[in-house]
N, CA, C and O atoms as a GROMACS GRO file, in nm:
protein
  284
    1MET      N    1  11.654  10.296   7.347
    1MET     CA    2  11.678  10.279   7.491
    1MET      C    3  11.676  10.123   7.531
    1MET      O    4  11.614  10.038   7.469
    2ALA      N    5  11.744  10.103   7.630
    2ALA     CA    6  11.773   9.952   7.654
    2ALA      C    7  11.710   9.928   7.796
    2ALA      O    8  11.721  10.006   7.891
    3TYR      N    9  11.646   9.812   7.796
    3TYR     CA   10  11.562   9.755   7.905
    3TYR      C   11  11.661   9.652   7.997
    3TYR      O   12  11.755   9.603   7.934
    4THR      N   13  11.652   9.625   8.094
    4THR     CA   14  11.725   9.496   8.163
    4THR      C   15  11.682   9.437   8.246
    4THR      O   16  11.654   9.509   8.342
    5ALA      N   17  11.657   9.321   8.261
    5ALA     CA   18  11.561   9.212   8.330
    5ALA      C   19  11.652   9.183   8.448
    5ALA      O   20  11.764   9.148   8.412
    6THR      N   21  11.635   9.187   8.573
    6THR     CA   22  11.726   9.139   8.653
    6THR      C   23  11.629   9.033   8.752
    6THR      O   24  11.511   9.051   8.781
    7SER      N   25  11.720   8.913   8.795
    7SER     CA   26  11.624   8.847   8.869
    7SER      C   27  11.707   8.806   8.986
    7SER      O   28  11.829   8.806   8.975
    8THR      N   29  11.640   8.767   9.110
    8THR     CA   30  11.723   8.770   9.214
    8THR      C   31  11.686   8.604   9.263
    8THR      O   32  11.677   8.580   9.384
    9HIS      N   33  11.671   8.512   9.178
    9HIS     CA   34  11.672   8.386   9.201
    9HIS      C   35  11.788   8.307   9.255
    9HIS      O   36  11.887   8.272   9.192
   10GLY      N   37  11.765   8.288   9.358
   10GLY     CA   38  11.861   8.219   9.432
   10GLY      C   39  11.941   8.071   9.422
   10GLY      O   40  12.017   8.018   9.503
   11GLY      N   41  11.886   8.021   9.273
   11GLY     CA   42  11.913   7.894   9.255
   11GLY      C   43  11.814   7.801   9.349
   11GLY      O   44  11.718   7.836   9.416
   12PHE      N   45  11.868   7.677   9.332
   12PHE     CA   46  11.824   7.567   9.426
   12PHE      C   47  11.875   7.541   9.522
   12PHE      O   48  11.959   7.452   9.526
   13ASN      N   49  11.832   7.625   9.648
   13ASN     CA   50  11.892   7.619   9.765
   13ASN      C   51  11.776   7.593   9.869
   13ASN      O   52  11.726   7.685   9.934
   14PRO      N   53  11.739   7.473   9.879
   14PRO     CA   54  11.605   7.431   9.983
   14PRO      C   55  11.631   7.480  10.107
   14PRO      O   56  11.524   7.484  10.169
   15ILE      N   57  11.722   7.520  10.172
   15ILE     CA   58  11.703   7.530  10.304
   15ILE      C   59  11.670   7.711  10.317
   15ILE      O   60  11.621   7.760  10.418
   16ALA      N   61  11.705   7.782  10.208
   16ALA     CA   62  11.686   7.927  10.183
   16ALA      C   63  11.551   7.925  10.160
   16ALA      O   64  11.485   7.993  10.238
   17ARG      N   65  11.489   7.863  10.072
   17ARG     CA   66  11.366   7.859  10.000
   17ARG      C   67  11.290   7.846  10.118
   17ARG      O   68  11.221   7.941  10.155
   18PHE      N   69  11.293   7.707  10.200
   18PHE     CA   70  11.226   7.674  10.323
   18PHE      C   71  11.197   7.790  10.396
   18PHE      O   72  11.085   7.833  10.423
   19GLY      N   73  11.312   7.841  10.426
   19GLY     CA   74  11.328   7.980  10.497
   19GLY      C   75  11.234   8.079  10.457
   19GLY      O   76  11.162   8.133  10.541
   20GLN      N   77  11.228   8.104  10.343
   20GLN     CA   78  11.151   8.219  10.301
   20GLN      C   79  11.008   8.186  10.307
   20GLN      O   80  10.917   8.266  10.332
   21PHE      N   81  10.997   8.047  10.280
   21PHE     CA   82  10.836   7.993  10.289
   21PHE      C   83  10.814   8.015  10.427
   21PHE      O   84  10.705   8.070  10.441
   22ILE      N   85  10.873   7.995  10.538
   22ILE     CA   86  10.837   8.010  10.669
   22ILE      C   87  10.815   8.166  10.706
   22ILE      O   88  10.726   8.190  10.788
   23ALA      N   89  10.877   8.256  10.660
   23ALA     CA   90  10.875   8.372  10.668
   23ALA      C   91  10.765   8.433  10.576
   23ALA      O   92  10.734   8.546  10.614
   24ASP      N   93  10.705   8.395  10.476
   24ASP     CA   94  10.628   8.450  10.401
   24ASP      C   95  10.490   8.393  10.471
   24ASP      O   96  10.386   8.457  10.459
   25MET      N   97  10.494   8.288  10.534
   25MET     CA   98  10.367   8.198  10.606
   25MET      C   99  10.356   8.292  10.753
   25MET      O  100  10.244   8.302  10.803
   26LYS      N  101  10.435   8.338  10.798
   26LYS     CA  102  10.449   8.424  10.926
   26LYS      C  103  10.374   8.540  10.882
   26LYS      O  104  10.264   8.562  10.931
   27GLN      N  105  10.426   8.616  10.793
   27GLN     CA  106  10.360   8.743  10.740
   27GLN      C  107  10.215   8.740  10.715
   27GLN      O  108  10.141   8.827  10.762
   28ALA      N  109  10.160   8.616  10.620
   28ALA     CA  110  10.043   8.615  10.625
   28ALA      C  111   9.948   8.567  10.732
   28ALA      O  112   9.828   8.593  10.737
   29PHE      N  113  10.014   8.497  10.811
   29PHE     CA  114   9.919   8.486  10.928
   29PHE      C  115   9.914   8.586  11.001
   29PHE      O  116   9.809   8.594  11.065
   30THR      N  117   9.996   8.675  11.019
   30THR     CA  118   9.989   8.820  11.085
   30THR      C  119   9.886   8.903  11.039
   30THR      O  120   9.801   8.952  11.113
   31LEU      N  121   9.897   8.929  10.861
   31LEU     CA  122   9.806   8.975  10.816
   31LEU      C  123   9.672   8.946  10.830
   31LEU      O  124   9.586   9.032  10.854
   32ARG      N  125   9.651   8.830  10.817
   32ARG     CA  126   9.528   8.772  10.867
   32ARG      C  127   9.473   8.789  10.985
   32ARG      O  128   9.352   8.809  10.997
   33SER      N  129   9.551   8.783  11.083
   33SER     CA  130   9.511   8.816  11.246
   33SER      C  131   9.455   8.950  11.246
   33SER      O  132   9.354   8.972  11.311
   34GLU      N  133   9.516   9.049  11.173
   34GLU     CA  134   9.499   9.174  11.155
   34GLU      C  135   9.346   9.210  11.114
   34GLU      O  136   9.269   9.291  11.165
   35TYR      N  137   9.333   9.128  11.012
   35TYR     CA  138   9.211   9.167  10.937
   35TYR      C  139   9.096   9.131  11.015
   35TYR      O  140   9.004   9.209  11.036
   36ASN      N  141   9.102   8.969  11.073
   36ASN     CA  142   9.015   8.920  11.160
   36ASN      C  143   8.979   9.022  11.285
   36ASN      O  144   8.866   9.048  11.326
   37ARG      N  145   9.103   9.072  11.335
   37ARG     CA  146   9.063   9.157  11.447
   37ARG      C  147   8.995   9.275  11.400
   37ARG      O  148   8.900   9.306  11.472
   38THR      N  149   9.014   9.340  11.314
   38THR     CA  150   8.924   9.453  11.259
   38THR      C  151   8.805   9.434  11.220
   38THR      O  152   8.713   9.503  11.262
   39TYR      N  153   8.787   9.329  11.127
   39TYR     CA  154   8.640   9.277  11.102
   39TYR      C  155   8.565   9.261  11.211
   39TYR      O  156   8.452   9.310  11.212
   40SER      N  157   8.619   9.184  11.332
   40SER     CA  158   8.531   9.156  11.461
   40SER      C  159   8.518   9.278  11.524
   40SER      O  160   8.401   9.299  11.554
   41GLU      N  161   8.591   9.365  11.554
   41GLU     CA  162   8.591   9.506  11.597
   41GLU      C  163   8.450   9.590  11.544
   41GLU      O  164   8.356   9.620  11.617
   42LEU      N  165   8.459   9.616  11.419
   42LEU     CA  166   8.382   9.671  11.330
   42LEU      C  167   8.245   9.617  11.375
   42LEU      O  168   8.159   9.679  11.437
   43GLN      N  169   8.239   9.452  11.319
   43GLN     CA  170   8.106   9.391  11.336
   43GLN      C  171   8.051   9.378  11.471
   43GLN      O  172   7.938   9.332  11.482
   44SER      N  173   8.128   9.418  11.590
   44SER     CA  174   8.081   9.442  11.720
   44SER      C  175   7.992   9.559  11.743
   44SER      O  176   7.902   9.551  11.826
   45LEU      N  177   8.013   9.680  11.666
   45LEU     CA  178   7.956   9.792  11.674
   45LEU      C  179   7.818   9.768  11.668
   45LEU      O  180   7.763   9.667  11.623
   46THR      N  181   7.759   9.882  11.723
   46THR     CA  182   7.598   9.877  11.668
   46THR      C  183   7.572   9.967  11.559
   46THR      O  184   7.652  10.056  11.530
   47ASP      N  185   7.460   9.948  11.496
   47ASP     CA  186   7.430   9.988  11.362
   47ASP      C  187   7.419  10.160  11.389
   47ASP      O  188   7.450  10.235  11.297
   48ARG      N  189   7.378  10.210  11.510
   48ARG     CA  190   7.401  10.369  11.512
   48ARG      C  191   7.557  10.402  11.521
   48ARG      O  192   7.602  10.492  11.451
   49GLU      N  193   7.632  10.338  11.596
   49GLU     CA  194   7.795  10.357  11.607
   49GLU      C  195   7.867  10.347  11.465
   49GLU      O  196   7.965  10.412  11.430
   50LEU      N  197   7.794  10.248  11.390
   50LEU     CA  198   7.845  10.266  11.227
   50LEU      C  199   7.810  10.380  11.154
   50LEU      O  200   7.870  10.444  11.068
   51ASN      N  201   7.699  10.393  11.208
   51ASN     CA  202   7.609  10.504  11.130
   51ASN      C  203   7.680  10.664  11.158
   51ASN      O  204   7.680  10.758  11.078
   52ASP      N  205   7.739  10.661  11.297
   52ASP     CA  206   7.834  10.796  11.340
   52ASP      C  207   7.962  10.815  11.271
   52ASP      O  208   8.016  10.923  11.247
   53ILE      N  209   8.009  10.682  11.238
   53ILE     CA  210   8.131  10.715  11.171
   53ILE      C  211   8.146  10.664  11.021
   53ILE      O  212   8.253  10.630  10.971
   54GLY      N  213   8.021  10.666  10.955
   54GLY     CA  214   7.976  10.672  10.839
   54GLY      C  215   8.024  10.554  10.773
   54GLY      O  216   8.093  10.565  10.672
   55VAL      N  217   7.988  10.420  10.829
   55VAL     CA  218   8.048  10.309  10.791
   55VAL      C  219   7.898  10.211  10.771
   55VAL      O  220   7.814  10.200  10.859
   56ARG      N  221   7.891  10.155  10.653
   56ARG     CA  222   7.755  10.096  10.625
   56ARG      C  223   7.802   9.944  10.675
   56ARG      O  224   7.918   9.906  10.673
   57ARG      N  225   7.692   9.868  10.718
   57ARG     CA  226   7.742   9.734  10.745
   57ARG      C  227   7.781   9.635  10.649
   57ARG      O  228   7.863   9.548  10.674
   58CYS      N  229   7.719   9.650  10.534
   58CYS     CA  230   7.775   9.586  10.408
   58CYS      C  231   7.919   9.623  10.369
   58CYS      O  232   7.975   9.561  10.278
   59ASP      N  233   7.980   9.723  10.436
   59ASP     CA  234   8.103   9.743  10.383
   59ASP      C  235   8.220   9.711  10.480
   59ASP      O  236   8.335   9.746  10.455
   60ILE      N  237   8.188   9.650  10.581
   60ILE     CA  238   8.283   9.596  10.671
   60ILE      C  239   8.406   9.552  10.626
   60ILE      O  240   8.517   9.601  10.650
   61LYS      N  241   8.371   9.430  10.543
   61LYS     CA  242   8.416   9.310  10.494
   61LYS      C  243   8.553   9.402  10.409
   61LYS      O  244   8.672   9.379  10.432
   62ASP      N  245   8.501   9.511  10.306
   62ASP     CA  246   8.595   9.588  10.256
   62ASP      C  247   8.687   9.665  10.304
   62ASP      O  248   8.803   9.668  10.264
   63ILE      N  249   8.631   9.742  10.408
   63ILE     CA  250   8.700   9.819  10.498
   63ILE      C  251   8.832   9.752  10.566
   63ILE      O  252   8.946   9.799  10.566
   64ALA      N  253   8.789   9.639  10.622
   64ALA     CA  254   8.898   9.554  10.705
   64ALA      C  255   9.017   9.498  10.598
   64ALA      O  256   9.136   9.476  10.618
   65HIS      N  257   8.937   9.485  10.475
   65HIS     CA  258   9.057   9.424  10.375
   65HIS      C  259   9.143   9.536  10.333
   65HIS      O  260   9.260   9.508  10.305
   66ASP      N  261   9.110   9.644  10.326
   66ASP     CA  262   9.184   9.756  10.283
   66ASP      C  263   9.236   9.822  10.392
   66ASP      O  264   9.310   9.912  10.352
   67HIS      N  265   9.231   9.817  10.507
   67HIS     CA  266   9.287   9.828  10.605
   67HIS      C  267   9.418   9.745  10.617
   67HIS      O  268   9.530   9.796  10.615
   68VAL      N  269   9.398   9.634  10.626
   68VAL     CA  270   9.536   9.517  10.621
   68VAL      C  271   9.612   9.549  10.506
   68VAL      O  272   9.717   9.611  10.516
   69TYR      N  273   9.565   9.511  10.392
   69TYR     CA  274   9.626   9.472  10.261
   69TYR      C  275   9.653   9.580  10.176
   69TYR      O  276   9.734   9.560  10.085
   70CYS      N  277   9.588   9.719  10.190
   70CYS     CA  278   9.632   9.814  10.109
   70CYS      C  279   9.673   9.922  10.143
   70CYS      O  280   9.666  10.026  10.077
   71SER      N  281   9.737   9.902  10.287
   71SER     CA  282   9.798  10.024  10.358
   71SER      C  283   9.940  10.010  10.355
   71SER      O  284  10.012  10.096  10.406
   0.00000   0.00000   0.00000
């Protein structure tokens, strides 16, 4: 069985690479904003409200991360 490796390296095109860098930064900023919003909303809940939805306060960071980066 033969395997091939393909690469989509566009060569040295600084304008395209810079454009991709900007797009990646926008995506990272969007994801981080969503993480911060989710984290803040969960942190603002009372212990009773968190208990009602089955969330421990110590798990909020992991829940926010999974919601944004693992979905």
